[in-house]
N, C-alpha and C positions, 0 to 999 in steps of 0.2 A: 316843526318849522323853525322854532327858535334856535335849536341846535344847528340846523342847517345855515341859517342866516348869520348867527354869531360866529360860527366857526369860519365861514368864508370871509366875513368882515375882518376877522383877525388875520386871515391869510392875505387879504388886501393890504392891511397895515404892514405886515412883514415884507410883502413884495414892494410896496412903495418905499419903504426904508432901504431896501436893497437897491432899487433904482436910483434913489437919491444919493446913495453911496457910490454910484458909478458902475454898478454891476449890470450885466446884460440879462434881461428877462428870459431870453432863449437859453442862457446857460444856467442861471440859478433855478429857473422854473423847472428844469428837467430833474432837479434834485429835491424838490419840495415833496413833503408827504403830510397827510392829515390823520387825525384820530377822531373816530366817531364811536358812539354807543349804539347798540342794537337793542330795541325794546320789544314789547309784546305784540303789537299790531303788525302782523306779518306783512301784509300788502303795503301798508303805509311805510314801513321801514324799507322795503325794496324800492318803493317810489322815492323815498328820501335819498337813498344812495344814488339812484339814477339821476335825480335832479341835481345833486351835488356835482356829479361829473359834468353834466351839461352846463351848469352855471359857471364852474371854474374855467372851462374851456372858453366860454364867452368872455369872462372877466380878463383872462390872460391875453386874449386876442384883441379885445376892444379897448381895455383900459391901459394895457401895458405894451401892446403892439407885438406880442410874441407870435412867431411863425413856426418855431420848432414843434413838431407834433408831440414830442416828449414833454415840452413845457406846457402844452395845452392839456395834457392828461392829468387827472386827479388820482394820485395814488393814496390809498388810505388803509390804515389799520383799524379794525373794529374790535370792540370788547362788548360782550353781552352785558345787559344793563343790571348793574349791581343794585340799583334802587328798586328794581322790580322783584327782588328776591324776598321771600317772606319767612319769618321765623315760625309761623304756623304751618303745619304740614310741609316741612321743608323739602321732602322728596318730590313734591310737585315742582320744585325749582329745576329738577332734571329736565322736565318737559319744556319749561319756559326757556331754559338755556338752549335746548335743541332747536326750538322754533326761532329764537333770536339768531342763533348761529346760521341757520339756513337762510334767513333773510339777508344777512350780511354777505354770505357767499353768492346768493342770487343777485345781490345788488352790485357785485364786482369788487369785494374786498380783496386786497393783496395779502393781508395777514390777519390772523384772528386769535383772540383770547376768549376762551370759554370759562365762565366762573364756575366754582364748585357749589354744589347745592346747599352746603351748610354755612356759607359765608355770611348769612344774616345772624348767625349765632356765635361763630368763632372763626379763627383761622382754619383753613381746610385740613381735614384729615387726609391721610394718604389714600384712603378708599375714595373719598369725595373727589380728590384731585385726579385720580385715575379715571373715574367716570367722566369727568369733564374732558380729559384727553381722549378717551374712547369715543365721546360724542363727535369730536372733530374727525377722528379717524373713520368712523362709520359714514359721516357725510362725505368724506373724501374718497374712501375706497369702495363704498357700497351703494351710495345714493345717486351716483352719476352727476354730482353737482359741478364737476370740472369739465363736463362735456361741451359746454358752450359758455360764452362770456356774458350773455344777456338773455337768459331763458324766458323772461317775461316781456321782452321787446315785442310790440305788436298787440299785446293784450289790451283790449279797450279799457278795462277797469284800471290797470296799472298805469297805462299811458295817461289816462285822465287824472289820476292821482299825482303822477309826476308833473304834469302841467300845472296843476293847482298848487302843489308845494313850491314849484319853481317861481310862480308868480307871487305867492305870499312871501317867500323869502326875499325876492327882489324888492318888495315894498318895505320890508323891515331893514334891508341893507340901505335903501334910500333914506330912511329915517336916521340911520347911523351916520350916513354921509352928511346929512344936514347938521348933525351935532359936531361934525369935524372929524369923523372917523372912529374906529374902534377904541383907540386909546382915550380919546376925549369922552366917548360914551361911557367907558368904564370909570373914568375919573369923576364924571358927573353922577354916577350911580345908576345910570339908565339900564345897563345890562343886568345889574344885580336886582333892580326893582322888577324888571320884566320876568326874570327867572323866579323870584320869590312869589310874585303874583300867580304865575303858572303853577308852582308847587302848591300854593294855597288852594287854588281851584281844584287841583287833582285830589288833594286830601279831603276837601269838602265833599267832592263827588263820591269818594270811597266811604266816608262816614255816613253820608245820607243814603247810601245804597244805589245811587244813580250809576256808579261805576262798580262792576262786580270784580272782586278779586277772590279767586277760588281758595277756600280754606281760611279766608280772613272775614269776609262778610257774606259769603255764599258757600254752600256745601261744607259747612263747618262740622267739627267733631267735638263731642263733649269732653273727651279725654285727650290730654296732650300726648304727642307722639314722642317716644323715647328715641333719642338720636345720640350716637357716639360723638363726642366732641374732642377736639385736640386740646391737650393740656401741655403747655411748654414747660419743660423742666427748668427750674431755677438755676441749675448748674450751667445751662446754656448762656444765660446772662452773665454769670460769673466768669466763664471762660472768655467771653467777648471782652469783658472789662480787663481781664488779665492780658489779653492780646493787645488791646489798645495801650495799656500802661507800658507794655514791653516795647511797642513801636516808639512811644514817646521817650522812653529811657535810652534807646539805642540810636536815635536820630541826632543830627547836629542841630541843637536848639537855635543857634545863631542863624543858620541857613533857613530853618523853618520860620523863624520870626521875620527874616528879611523877605521870604516868599509871601507871607501873609500881608506884609506891608505893601508889597508890589501889587497883590490882588486888590487891596484897598485903593491904591493910587490909580490903577487902570480903571477900576470900577467908577471912579469919580471923573473919568475922562471919556472921550469918544473912541478910545482904542479898543481893539478886540480883546475881550476878557478871557477867551478860551486858553490862550497860551500861558498866561500867568497862573491860571488855575491848575493847568496841567503840571507846571513846574512846582507849584505848592504841593501837589500830590507826590511828586518825585522826591521832594524834600522831607516827606514823612508827615505832612500835615493831614489831619483827618477831615473828612467831609464836614463834620460838625464845626471844626475850627474855621474852615473856609466860609461856611454859611454864617458863622458868628461874625466874621470880618465884614461880610456884606450887610448883615443886620445892623452892625455898628454904624455903617455909612447910611443905609437907606431906611432903617427902622423896620417895623413889622406891620403889615397891613391888618387893620381892624375893621371888619365889615360894619360894626356898630358906629365907629367914630371916624372912619376914613383913614 
């Protein structure tokens, strides 16, 4: 419910900023897209995605006056939940990812990322990445998941869950509105506190055994499972350092410096930052240098000290 409410509240803030800048909700609304995670409770996740689509259509129509059907539609990418992956019995994660991916597809995701089963331990091996890819391909080619857009529409259980999540999300969005919107809620620490409290409750439930996690606090094994892990060759880092040094040596330093200065100037104004960032990249500036220029202006966020 938090993910649903906070994501859509952020969407409201972006949409309001676009309207305030003179853009048409029917035009920019047709180009918006969202990002959600898919977690382990299959039916709840399907209902979450269904509720998100209903809520966003209502928000765009009633708050912003959109009439374009494409502006009312919620397009979203889904990624399976990395926080659900366990280091214990890691191959269990293959099943978790498959269930999560199926919930996203059943809920109407337009695009999907499936995590590799070993990501709680290291960067994915080629084998693990291939299994994650094959999971998507099996769902697409063999499971019939693309036969209909809303396979659980009309299910009493899923419809009831959808209604419940929609109502609870609306209540949380209303609280955010009372605080002045998503940006003000973040600046006041409300969003962070809500997420931290939820994470604490979850961990407490796991440690007490109230919430079962297979391989962690239920159905455990005495001996650890041997899993092949990816080890990145140190030569890869050295080659990248050499490439970066070569780019810096061959570029026009004056043009690069001027481009970074322009990024800083525009970032301090209300102008569109995309164009000067693009020009900085053309001038041979690295992403790290551009981010450094922005950090020099805005600083770095610290969750402990604000």
